[in-house]
C-alpha positions in Angstrom: -32.7 -9.7 -23.9 -34.6 -6.5 -23.0 -33.8 -5.4 -19.5 -36.0 -2.9 -17.7 -34.1 -0.8 -15.1 -36.2 1.0 -12.5 -34.7 4.0 -10.7 -35.7 4.1 -7.0 -33.6 7.0 -5.7 -30.3 8.6 -6.7 -28.0 5.7 -7.2 -30.5 2.9 -6.3 -31.9 0.7 -9.1 -34.1 -2.3 -9.4 -34.2 -5.1 -12.1 -36.7 -7.9 -12.2 -35.2 -11.3 -13.1 -37.1 -14.3 -14.4 -35.9 -17.8 -14.6 -37.6 -20.9 -16.2 -38.4 -23.3 -13.4 -37.4 -26.2 -15.7 -33.9 -24.9 -16.0 -33.5 -24.8 -12.2 -34.9 -28.4 -11.8 -32.7 -29.8 -14.6 -29.5 -28.3 -13.1 -30.4 -29.6 -9.6 -30.9 -33.1 -11.0 -27.6 -32.9 -13.0 -25.7 -31.9 -9.8 -27.3 -34.6 -7.7 -26.4 -37.3 -10.3 -22.8 -36.0 -10.3 -22.8 -36.1 -6.5 -24.2 -39.6 -6.4 -21.1 -40.9 -8.3 -18.8 -39.9 -5.4 -20.8 -39.5 -2.2 -20.1 -41.9 0.7 -22.9 -43.0 2.9 -23.1 -45.8 5.6 -24.6 -49.0 4.2 -23.8 -48.2 0.5 -20.8 -48.7 -1.6 -19.3 -45.5 -3.2 -21.2 -44.6 -6.3 -24.1 -47.0 -5.5 -26.2 -44.7 -3.3 -29.8 -44.5 -4.7 -30.8 -41.2 -6.2 -33.8 -40.8 -3.9 -31.5 -41.2 -0.9 -29.0 -38.6 -2.3 -31.9 -36.2 -3.1 -33.3 -36.6 0.4 -29.9 -35.9 2.1 -28.5 -33.2 -0.3 -31.5 -31.9 -2.3 -32.1 -28.7 -0.3 -28.5 -27.6 -0.2 -28.0 -28.4 -3.9 -31.2 -26.5 -4.8 -30.0 -23.5 -2.8 -26.6 -23.5 -4.6 -28.3 -23.7 -8.0 -30.7 -20.9 -7.2 -27.8 -18.7 -6.0 -25.7 -19.5 -9.1 -28.5 -19.0 -11.6 -29.9 -15.8 -10.1 -26.4 -14.4 -9.8 -25.7 -15.3 -13.5 -29.0 -13.7 -14.6 -28.2 -10.5 -12.6 -24.7 -10.3 -14.1 -26.1 -10.7 -17.6 -28.9 -8.2 -17.1 -26.5 -5.6 -15.6 -24.1 -6.1 -18.5 -26.9 -5.8 -21.0 -28.0 -2.5 -19.4 -24.4 -1.3 -19.3 -24.6 -0.7 -15.5 -21.6 -0.3 -13.2 -22.9 -2.0 -10.1 -21.6 -0.9 -6.7 -21.6 -3.7 -4.1 -23.8 -6.7 -4.0 -27.5 -6.7 -5.0 -30.3 -7.5 -2.5 -32.3 -10.2 -4.2 -35.8 -11.2 -3.1 -38.2 -13.6 -4.7 -41.2 -12.0 -6.3 -44.7 -13.3 -6.1 -47.1 -13.6 -9.1 -44.6 -15.0 -11.6 -46.1 -16.7 -14.7 -46.6 -20.5 -14.4 -43.3 -22.3 -15.0 -41.1 -19.4 -14.1 -39.5 -17.8 -11.0 -39.2 -14.1 -10.6 -36.8 -12.1 -8.4 -36.3 -8.4 -7.7 -32.7 -7.3 -7.6 -32.2 -3.9 -5.8 -28.7 -2.5 -6.0 -26.6 0.7 -6.4 -24.7 1.9 -9.4 -21.5 4.0 -9.4 -22.3 7.7 -9.8 -21.5 10.1 -12.6 -18.5 12.1 -11.4 -18.6 15.7 -12.3 -15.2 17.5 -11.8 -15.4 21.3 -11.9 -13.0 23.6 -13.6 -9.6 22.8 -12.1 -8.0 25.9 -13.5 -10.0 27.9 -10.9 -8.6 25.8 -8.0 -5.4 26.7 -6.1 -2.8 24.3 -4.7 0.2 25.1 -2.5 3.2 23.1 -3.7 6.1 22.8 -1.2 9.8 22.2 -1.9 12.8 21.6 0.4 16.5 21.7 -0.1 19.0 19.3 1.6 21.7 21.7 2.9 25.0 21.1 4.6 23.4 21.7 8.0 21.0 18.8 7.4 23.9 16.5 6.6 25.8 17.7 9.7 22.8 16.9 11.9 22.4 13.5 10.4 26.1 12.8 11.0 25.6 13.7 14.6 22.7 11.2 14.9 24.9 8.5 13.3 27.7 9.3 15.7 25.3 9.1 18.7 24.0 5.7 17.5 27.6 4.4 17.7 28.7 6.1 20.9 30.6 4.2 23.6 30.7 4.9 27.3 33.5 5.1 29.9 33.0 5.3 33.7 33.5 8.8 35.2 35.5 9.6 38.3 33.8 8.9 41.6 33.2 12.6 42.4 32.0 13.5 38.9 28.5 15.1 38.5 26.1 13.6 36.0 25.6 15.9 33.0 23.7 15.8 29.7 24.9 13.0 27.4 26.1 10.8 30.3 24.7 7.3 30.9 23.6 7.0 34.5 22.7 3.8 36.4 20.2 4.4 39.2 17.9 2.7 41.7 14.6 4.5 42.1 11.3 4.1 44.0 8.1 6.2 43.6 5.0 6.4 45.8 1.7 8.1 45.4 0.0 9.1 48.7 2.5 6.8 50.4 1.6 3.8 48.3 3.8 2.0 45.8 2.5 1.7 42.2 3.2 -0.6 39.2 6.4 0.4 37.3 7.4 2.9 40.1 10.4 0.9 41.3 13.6 -0.3 39.5 17.2 -1.3 40.4 20.2 -0.8 38.2 18.1 1.2 35.7 20.1 2.9 32.9 19.2 5.9 30.9 21.0 8.7 29.0 20.5 12.2 30.3 19.0 14.5 27.7 17.8 11.7 25.4 14.2 12.1 26.6 13.7 8.5 27.7 12.6 9.8 31.2 10.2 12.6 32.1 11.8 16.0 32.4 11.4 16.2 36.2 13.2 12.9 36.6 16.1 14.0 34.4 16.4 17.4 36.1 16.6 15.7 39.5 19.3 13.3 38.4 21.5 15.9 36.6 24.3 17.1 38.9 24.1 14.1 41.2 27.2 12.1 42.1 27.7 8.3 42.5 26.4 7.1 45.9 24.2 10.2 46.4 20.4 10.0 46.9 17.7 12.5 46.3 13.9 12.8 46.9 11.8 14.9 44.6 8.2 15.2 43.3 7.2 14.2 39.8 3.8 15.2 38.2 2.7 12.6 35.6 1.1 14.3 32.5 -2.7 13.8 32.1 -2.0 11.9 28.9 0.7 9.7 30.3 0.6 6.1 28.9 0.3 4.6 32.4 -3.4 5.2 33.1 -3.2 4.4 36.9 -0.7 7.3 37.5 -1.7 9.8 34.7 -2.4 13.2 36.1 -1.1 12.3 39.6 1.9 13.5 41.5 4.4 10.9 43.0 7.2 11.2 45.5 10.4 9.6 44.2 13.7 8.7 45.7 16.6 8.1 43.3 20.1 6.8 44.1 22.9 7.2 41.5 25.1 4.0 41.3 27.2 4.7 38.2 27.9 7.6 35.8 29.5 7.0 32.4 30.7 9.6 29.9 29.8 9.3 26.3 32.4 9.1 23.6 31.3 9.8 20.0 33.4 8.4 17.1 35.3 10.8 15.0 34.0 11.7 11.5 36.7 9.9 9.5 37.3 7.0 7.2 36.8 4.5 10.0 33.3 5.7 10.6 32.5 5.6 6.9 33.8 1.9 6.8 31.7 1.0 9.8 28.6 2.3 8.0 29.3 0.2 4.9 30.0 3.2 2.6 31.5 2.0 -0.7 33.6 5.2 -1.0 35.0 5.0 2.6 36.0 8.7 2.8 34.5 11.6 4.7 33.4 13.1 1.3 31.9 9.7 0.4 30.1 9.4 3.7 28.6 12.9 3.3 27.6 12.2 -0.3 25.8 8.9 0.8 24.0 10.8 3.5 22.9 13.5 1.0 21.5 10.8 -1.4 19.5 9.2 1.4 18.2 12.5 2.7 17.2 13.6 -0.8 15.4 10.3 -1.4 13.5 10.7 1.9 12.8 14.4 1.1 11.4 13.5 -2.3 9.0 10.9 -0.9 7.8 13.3 1.9 7.3 16.2 -0.6 5.4 13.8 -2.9 3.1 12.8 0.0 2.6 16.4 1.1 1.9 17.8 -2.4 -0.3 14.8 -3.2 -2.4 15.5 -0.2 -2.9 19.1 -1.3 -3.9 18.0 -4.8 -6.4 15.4 -3.4 -8.0 18.1 -1.2 -8.4 20.3 -4.2 -9.9 17.4 -6.2 -12.4 16.6 -3.5 -13.5 20.2 -3.3 -13.9 20.5 -7.1 -15.9 17.3 -7.6 -19.7 16.7 -7.4 -21.0 13.1 -7.0 -23.4 11.0 -5.0 -21.8 8.4 -2.8 -22.9 4.7 -3.2 -23.8 3.5 0.3 -22.6 0.0 -0.5 -19.1 1.3 -1.2 -19.1 3.5 2.0 -20.2 0.5 4.1 -17.5 -1.7 2.6 -14.9 1.0 3.4 -16.3 1.4 6.9 -15.8 -2.4 7.4 -12.2 -2.2 6.3 -11.5 0.7 8.6 -13.0 -1.1 11.6 -11.0 -4.2 10.9 -7.9 -2.2 10.5 -8.6 -0.6 13.9 -9.0 -4.0 15.5 -5.8 -5.3 13.9 -4.0 -2.2 15.4 -5.4 -3.0 18.8 -4.3 -6.6 18.5 -0.8 -5.5 17.5 -0.7 -3.4 20.7 -1.5 -6.4 22.8 -5.1 -5.5 23.6 -7.0 -8.6 24.9 -9.9 -9.8 22.7 -9.2 -7.0 20.2 -11.2 -8.9 17.5 -14.3 -8.5 19.7 -13.7 -4.9 20.7 -16.8 -2.7 20.3 -15.7 -0.2 17.7 -18.6 2.0 16.4 -18.6 2.4 12.7 -19.8 6.0 12.9 -16.4 7.3 14.2 -14.9 6.4 10.8 -17.8 7.5 8.6 -16.3 10.9 7.4 -13.0 9.1 6.7 -14.8 6.3 4.8 -16.8 8.8 2.8 -13.7 10.8 1.9 -11.9 7.7 0.7 -14.8 6.5 -1.4 -15.3 10.0 -2.9 -11.6 10.4 -3.6 -11.3 6.9 -5.1 -14.2 7.6 -7.6 -12.8 11.1 -8.5 -9.3 9.7 -9.1 -10.7 6.8 -11.2 -12.6 9.2 -13.3 -9.5 11.4 -14.0 -7.4 8.3 -14.8 -10.1 7.1 -17.3 -10.7 10.4 -18.9 -7.0 11.4 -19.3 -5.3 8.0 -19.7 -3.2 8.4 -16.4 -2.7 4.7 -15.9 0.6 3.5 -14.6 3.0 2.6 -17.4 5.4 -0.4 -17.1 8.4 1.8 -17.1 7.0 3.9 -14.3 6.4 0.8 -12.1 9.9 -0.4 -12.8 11.4 3.0 -11.9 9.4 3.3 -8.7 10.3 -0.1 -7.4 14.0 0.5 -8.2 13.9 3.8 -6.3 12.4 2.0 -3.3 15.0 -0.7 -3.5 17.9 1.7 -3.8 17.8 2.6 -0.1 18.4 -0.9 1.0 21.7 -2.8 1.5 20.7 -5.5 -1.0 18.5 -3.9 -3.7 18.3 -7.1 -5.8 16.5 -8.9 -2.9 14.1 -6.0 -2.5 13.3 -6.1 -6.2 12.5 -9.8 -6.0 10.4 -9.2 -2.9 8.2 -6.7 -4.8 8.1 -8.5 -8.2 7.3 -11.8 -6.5 4.0 -10.6 -5.0 1.0 -9.3 -7.0 -0.5 -7.6 -4.0 2.7 -5.6 -3.4 2.9 -4.6 -7.1 -0.8 -3.6 -7.0 0.1 -1.2 -4.1 3.0 0.2 -6.2 0.7 0.7 -9.1 -1.8 2.6 -6.9 1.0 4.9 -5.8 2.2 5.6 -9.3 -1.3 6.3 -10.5 -1.8 8.8 -7.7 1.5 10.4 -8.7 0.3 10.7 -12.3 -2.9 12.3 -11.1 -1.0 14.7 -8.9 1.2 15.8 -11.8 -1.8 16.2 -14.1 -3.7 18.3 -11.5 -0.7 20.5 -10.8 -0.5 21.2 -14.5 -4.2 22.4 -14.4 -4.5 24.4 -11.2 -3.1 27.7 -10.0 0.1 26.6 -8.1 1.7 28.7 -5.3 5.2 27.5 -4.6 6.5 27.5 -1.0 10.0 26.7 0.3 9.8 24.6 3.4 12.7 24.3 5.9 14.3 20.8 6.0 13.6 20.4 9.7 9.9 21.4 9.3 9.4 18.8 6.5 11.2 16.0 8.4 9.4 16.9 11.6 6.1 15.9 10.0 4.9 12.3 10.3 
């Protein structure tokens, strides 16, 4: 069939669809007859309801279904015939003045844009690298030791110092009034771990069991407790117990407690190195991928389909609501979250998605089966039971689709790095790991 496509503006198009009225009526009658064979209505046996009664009860809804199906089918066929890549759902309205025996509809919709990617060889990307050194392994070992520390009560006259676990009673007041969360008995924390605000830790350090102290504490303006944020409280703290920390030695016993197959100090350090190198690899990938995507967005020219941006805005708003719900916010699903606060993020995501898709199409950067397998195996390797993790991934199409998206992005990153001017920069291990 010949399809006439009218350009309204930029990406917006219009197609006029015509349907024979007889086709609609015949389909409605066929569906009503099929419905009559199974419908149950008071006063009639199943399958014995008269057609006129079925038509009276269900005629409108069946006619609506048929119209939706037939118009949708006609639009799909017309779009395919015109070789259009439709973005989002069309807005379909009935058109007046159709020839006798026909129905006419206008379908207004958007198409995906032509993506023009500039000369990538003129772009520059900073690629970072990081080495896992012995100092990084030492610091990780200290973290593992701290996680397995034990505590023993200090002498009665010992002063609390960094690393000790202290048990205290405390009470705080603001302008002489108690406040929520400002009082606790037998409260434990470890000095120097950052669990308490610095003023609280500083006041407790140096105290002995049985001693009390009063001090002022200024809550930060961004403190999570809104009622006290930015205010100053008067606290009294009493130390009831002080326990010294004991860290396990770095030896074969520690290696065994951590489930290291080669339960030696060398085996423990080798295992830590493998885990750190795996984490460093993923973080570098993420950092370098971001730099590549920024370069791609800057080099590309395209019009954004509003339908795709609106769909992405909807996803971001729903994600924000889900996050609020997870945090325990009451009626999070009804929270008034303005779309506009996510618009720039939604537009960037849509733009980037279209640019990446064009590169993948033009340069055959699709994920290959062996790449998917290698990526999943690398993810599973960091777990205690890799085989179970493999089954978890391979048993869910959605999870594998996420893996495929990551592998495709990695392919695009490698391709772009091979085109652009690359500046290599060595990043300190702590600097890389300190990034979220």
